[in-house]
C-alpha positions in Angstrom: -77.1 -25.8 -36.4 -74.9 -25.4 -33.3 -76.3 -28.5 -31.8 -75.5 -30.6 -34.9 -71.9 -29.2 -35.0 -71.4 -30.2 -31.4 -72.6 -33.7 -32.0 -70.2 -34.1 -34.9 -67.3 -33.0 -32.7 -68.1 -35.5 -30.1 -68.3 -38.2 -32.7 -64.8 -37.4 -34.0 -63.4 -37.4 -30.5 -64.8 -40.8 -29.8 -63.3 -42.2 -33.0 -59.9 -40.7 -32.0 -60.1 -42.2 -28.5 -61.0 -45.5 -30.0 -57.9 -45.4 -32.2 -55.7 -44.8 -29.2 -57.3 -47.6 -27.3 -56.5 -49.9 -30.2 -52.8 -48.9 -30.0 -52.8 -46.1 -32.6 -50.6 -45.7 -35.6 -47.5 -43.6 -36.2 -46.7 -42.0 -39.5 -46.4 -44.6 -42.3 -49.0 -46.9 -40.6 -46.5 -48.1 -37.9 -48.0 -48.7 -34.5 -46.7 -46.2 -31.9 -46.5 -48.9 -29.2 -44.2 -50.9 -31.4 -41.9 -47.9 -31.9 -41.6 -47.2 -28.2 -41.0 -50.9 -27.4 -38.2 -51.0 -30.0 -36.6 -47.9 -28.6 -36.6 -49.2 -25.0 -35.1 -52.5 -26.1 -32.3 -50.6 -27.9 -31.5 -48.5 -24.8 -31.5 -51.6 -22.6 -29.1 -53.3 -24.9 -26.7 -50.3 -24.9 -26.9 -50.0 -21.1 -26.1 -53.7 -20.7 -23.0 -53.3 -22.9 -21.5 -50.7 -20.6 -19.2 -51.9 -17.9 -19.0 -49.8 -14.7 -15.7 -49.9 -12.8 -16.0 -49.1 -9.1 -13.3 -46.5 -8.1 -10.6 -47.5 -5.7 -9.5 -44.9 -3.1 -6.4 -44.8 -1.0 -6.9 -44.6 2.8 -4.7 -43.6 5.6 -4.9 -44.3 9.3 -5.6 -41.6 11.8 -2.5 -41.1 14.0 -1.4 -39.2 17.0 1.8 -37.3 16.2 4.2 -34.9 18.0 3.5 -31.5 16.6 4.5 -28.0 17.7 2.9 -24.6 17.2 3.8 -21.0 17.9 1.6 -19.4 15.3 1.3 -18.3 11.7 2.4 -14.9 10.5 2.2 -12.8 7.3 5.6 -12.3 5.6 7.0 -10.7 2.5 9.5 -12.0 0.0 12.5 -9.8 -0.3 15.7 -10.0 -2.5 18.8 -10.5 -0.5 20.7 -8.3 -3.0 18.7 -5.3 -4.1 19.9 -1.9 -5.0 18.3 1.5 -5.8 20.6 3.2 -8.2 20.7 7.0 -8.0 22.4 9.8 -9.9 25.7 11.0 -8.6 26.0 14.1 -10.7 23.6 16.8 -12.0 22.3 16.8 -15.6 19.4 16.0 -17.9 18.7 12.3 -18.4 19.3 11.7 -22.1 18.1 8.2 -22.3 16.8 5.3 -20.2 17.9 2.0 -21.7 15.9 -0.4 -19.6 12.4 -0.9 -18.3 10.8 -3.0 -15.5 11.3 -6.7 -16.0 14.5 -6.5 -18.1 17.4 -8.8 -17.3 20.7 -6.9 -17.2 24.4 -7.9 -16.9 27.0 -6.5 -14.6 28.4 -3.3 -16.2 25.5 -2.9 -18.6 24.5 0.7 -19.4 21.1 1.6 -17.9 20.9 5.3 -18.3 22.9 8.3 -19.6 23.0 11.8 -18.3 24.1 15.0 -20.1 27.9 15.1 -19.7 28.7 18.4 -21.3 29.6 20.0 -18.0 31.6 17.1 -16.7 33.4 16.9 -20.1 34.5 20.5 -19.7 35.8 19.7 -16.3 37.8 16.8 -17.7 39.3 19.2 -20.3 40.2 21.7 -17.6 41.9 19.0 -15.6 43.8 17.7 -18.6 45.1 21.2 -19.3 46.1 21.8 -15.7 48.1 18.5 -15.7 50.0 19.6 -18.9 50.8 23.0 -17.3 52.0 21.4 -14.0 54.1 19.0 -16.0 55.8 21.9 -17.9 56.4 23.8 -14.6 57.9 20.7 -13.0 60.2 20.2 -15.9 61.4 23.8 -15.6 61.8 23.5 -11.8 64.0 20.3 -12.2 66.2 22.1 -14.8 66.6 25.2 -12.5 67.5 23.0 -9.5 70.1 21.1 -11.6 71.8 24.3 -12.7 71.9 25.8 -9.2 73.3 22.5 -7.9 76.2 22.7 -10.4 76.8 26.4 -9.7 76.8 25.7 -6.0 79.4 23.0 -6.5 81.6 25.6 -8.3 81.0 28.2 -5.6 79.1 30.6 -7.8 75.8 30.6 -5.8 75.1 30.5 -2.2 73.6 27.7 -0.2 70.4 29.7 0.2 69.9 29.9 -3.6 70.2 26.2 -3.8 67.7 25.8 -1.0 65.3 28.1 -2.8 65.6 26.1 -6.0 64.9 22.9 -4.0 61.8 24.4 -2.5 60.5 25.5 -5.9 61.0 22.0 -7.2 59.1 20.4 -4.3 56.2 22.9 -4.7 56.1 22.2 -8.4 56.1 18.5 -7.8 53.2 18.9 -5.3 51.3 21.0 -7.9 51.8 18.2 -10.4 50.4 15.6 -8.1 47.4 17.9 -7.3 46.7 18.4 -11.0 46.8 14.6 -11.6 44.4 14.1 -8.7 42.0 16.7 -10.1 42.2 14.9 -13.5 41.3 11.6 -11.9 38.4 13.2 -10.0 37.1 14.8 -13.2 37.3 11.4 -15.0 35.3 9.8 -12.1 32.8 12.5 -12.3 32.5 11.9 -16.0 31.8 8.3 -15.3 28.8 9.2 -13.2 27.0 10.3 -16.3 26.6 6.7 -17.3 24.5 4.6 -14.9 25.5 0.9 -15.1 24.3 -2.3 -13.4 26.4 -3.3 -10.4 25.8 -7.0 -10.9 23.7 -9.5 -12.9 20.1 -8.5 -12.0 16.5 -7.9 -13.0 15.1 -4.4 -13.2 12.4 -4.1 -10.5 11.3 -0.5 -11.1 12.3 2.6 -13.0 11.9 6.0 -11.1 12.7 8.5 -14.0 12.2 9.0 -17.7 14.3 10.5 -20.4 14.2 14.3 -20.1 14.0 14.3 -16.3 16.5 16.3 -14.3 19.0 14.1 -12.5 20.4 15.4 -9.2 22.7 13.6 -6.7 20.6 11.2 -4.6 17.6 11.0 -7.0 16.6 7.4 -7.6 16.6 6.3 -11.2 16.4 2.4 -11.4 15.9 -0.3 -8.8 17.5 -3.7 -9.6 17.7 -7.0 -7.7 19.6 -10.3 -8.0 16.9 -13.0 -8.6 19.1 -15.9 -7.5 18.9 -15.2 -3.8 15.6 -14.4 -2.1 14.5 -14.4 1.5 11.3 -14.1 3.5 11.0 -11.3 6.0 8.5 -11.4 8.9 7.9 -8.9 11.7 7.3 -10.8 14.9 6.2 -9.5 18.3 9.1 -8.7 20.6 7.4 -10.6 23.4 7.8 -13.9 21.4 11.4 -13.4 20.5 12.7 -15.9 23.1 10.2 -18.6 21.9 11.1 -17.9 18.3 14.8 -18.3 18.9 14.0 -21.8 20.4 11.5 -22.8 17.7 11.7 -26.4 16.8 10.5 -25.9 13.2 9.9 -23.0 10.8 8.1 -23.4 7.5 7.1 -21.1 4.7 4.0 -21.6 2.6 5.1 -21.2 -1.0 2.7 -21.0 -4.1 3.0 -23.7 -6.7 2.6 -23.3 -10.5 -0.7 -25.4 -10.4 -2.2 -22.9 -7.9 -1.7 -25.1 -4.9 0.7 -24.3 -2.0 3.5 -26.2 -0.4 5.2 -25.7 3.0 9.0 -25.6 2.7 11.9 -25.3 5.2 14.1 -22.2 4.9 17.8 -22.7 4.2 19.0 -20.2 6.8 17.2 -18.5 9.7 18.3 -15.2 11.1 16.7 -13.3 14.0 18.0 -9.7 14.0 19.3 -8.5 17.4 17.5 -5.1 17.2 13.9 -4.2 17.7 11.6 -1.6 16.2 11.3 1.1 18.8 7.7 2.1 17.7 6.1 -1.2 16.7 8.1 -3.3 19.2 8.7 -6.0 16.7 11.8 -8.0 15.7 12.7 -8.9 12.1 13.0 -12.6 11.3 14.8 -13.4 8.0 14.4 -16.7 6.3 16.6 -17.4 3.3 14.8 -19.5 0.6 16.5 -22.4 -1.1 18.0 -21.5 -4.5 15.8 -24.2 -6.1 12.6 -22.2 -5.3 11.1 -20.6 -8.4 8.0 -18.6 -9.2 8.1 -16.0 -6.3 9.0 -12.3 -6.7 10.1 -9.6 -4.3 7.1 -8.0 -2.6 5.0 -11.1 -2.7 3.1 -12.0 0.5 3.4 -15.5 2.0 2.7 -17.2 5.3 5.2 -18.3 7.8 4.5 -21.1 10.4 6.7 -21.3 13.5 6.4 -24.3 15.8 7.8 -24.6 19.3 7.1 -27.1 22.0 6.1 -30.6 20.8 2.7 -32.0 21.8 0.8 -35.1 20.8 -2.1 -34.3 18.4 -4.4 -36.5 16.3 -3.8 -35.4 12.7 -4.9 -36.4 9.2 -3.8 -35.2 5.8 -5.4 -31.9 4.6 -6.4 -33.6 1.4 -8.8 -36.0 3.3 -11.0 -33.1 4.5 -14.2 -32.4 2.6 -15.7 -28.9 2.8 -19.3 -28.4 1.7 -20.6 -25.0 3.0 -20.6 -25.2 6.7 -20.0 -29.0 6.7 -16.6 -30.3 7.5 -16.4 -34.1 7.1 -14.3 -37.0 6.0 -15.1 -40.4 4.5 -14.3 -43.2 6.9 -13.6 -46.7 5.7 -15.9 -49.3 7.2 -17.1 -52.8 6.5 -20.1 -51.4 4.5 -17.9 -49.1 2.5 -17.1 -45.4 2.9 -19.2 -43.5 5.4 -19.4 -39.7 5.5 -18.6 -38.5 9.1 -18.6 -34.9 10.3 -15.5 -33.7 12.2 -14.3 -30.7 14.1 -10.8 -29.5 13.1 -8.1 -27.7 15.0 -4.7 -26.3 14.0 -2.9 -26.9 10.7 0.5 -28.4 11.2 3.3 -29.7 8.9 2.2 -33.2 9.7 -1.4 -32.6 8.9 -4.5 -30.9 10.2 -5.6 -31.6 13.8 -8.9 -33.4 14.5 -10.6 -32.3 17.7 -13.7 -34.5 17.4 -15.3 -37.1 15.2 -12.5 -39.6 14.7 -10.5 -42.1 16.7 -7.1 -43.7 16.3 -8.7 -46.8 14.9 -10.3 -45.0 12.0 -9.0 -44.9 8.4 -10.0 -42.0 6.2 -10.0 -41.6 2.4 -7.4 -39.4 0.9 -9.6 -38.5 -2.0 -13.1 -37.7 -0.6 -14.6 -36.9 -4.0 -13.9 -40.4 -5.3 -14.8 -41.9 -2.0 -18.3 -40.5 -2.4 -19.0 -42.3 -5.6 -21.2 -45.4 -5.6 -19.3 -48.6 -5.1 -16.0 -47.0 -4.1 -13.6 -49.3 -2.3 -10.5 -48.7 -0.3 -6.9 -49.7 -1.1 -3.7 -49.6 0.9 -4.9 -51.5 4.0 
């Protein structure tokens, strides 16, 4: 029985193979070969209807330019006008009206301190002024009477002098009482912490309920309109820095890229740090600069002493792992060529090897690597 079953299986396999040799049929008695042929024809028609536009890529000539370099340094953005507001009187903080990031106006209330003690001082000073005013009025009347009696010869000259001395003392006491009243009023004003100018709140150092004492920091504010970059430079390079031909700051852009800008004002402080042996270099940013905050770290590039260097735009460099290359324009199209780079300057990045002054490189290496890419801007 097993042998008969095996013979039947071989017979069915032969019939199946025979069907395939004759072309076979798909479902619905349609030949499979016809279906495949129709599908290939459709794909070919669709592909032929597509038009492929070869990309055009701008090129730039490799040039030798005069560049200068002293080095790149880490720097920190700093507000030109920044204040840490502290308590000037003792008391419990009743309320903190702002938080970090708030925009405040000059004179705006930031925090209030318990003023019951200072209010009592104001009341005492007001009462002292009223008492001194009454005593002064009495002293003036006493002196006027003694002056009339002296004119009539009823009192001696010493009595008139005594009345004059009492009037002067009472006048001085009056002035002292008024000064104490002004001092108490000023002390009362210290219980309300206000913004010294239009600013942004950078940080709060206390909360409602904390004890405020003279000198304790409560709020730090800064004026956002004027910012500068501060860099600490080695004292040994101070002379070269003062003679720098160009200074640039690398600023972040909203799209995530960076841009090198020129500071509006450069100031090298005359003093040096006695421990670190560094000098502080302040670079005021143009008022048009946006998107940077105090405390943000940036890079500063200082150039001194011009020298001829072969440079290309940074955008022309292609980085793929350890490969650094550019696409060079040639008669046969763009050719990928490995290069060795040097320093990064304002005019571009230096090329140490791989290019000559006769070469032209693609500004967009990604498009230059596409098939059929051609150059423009010759």
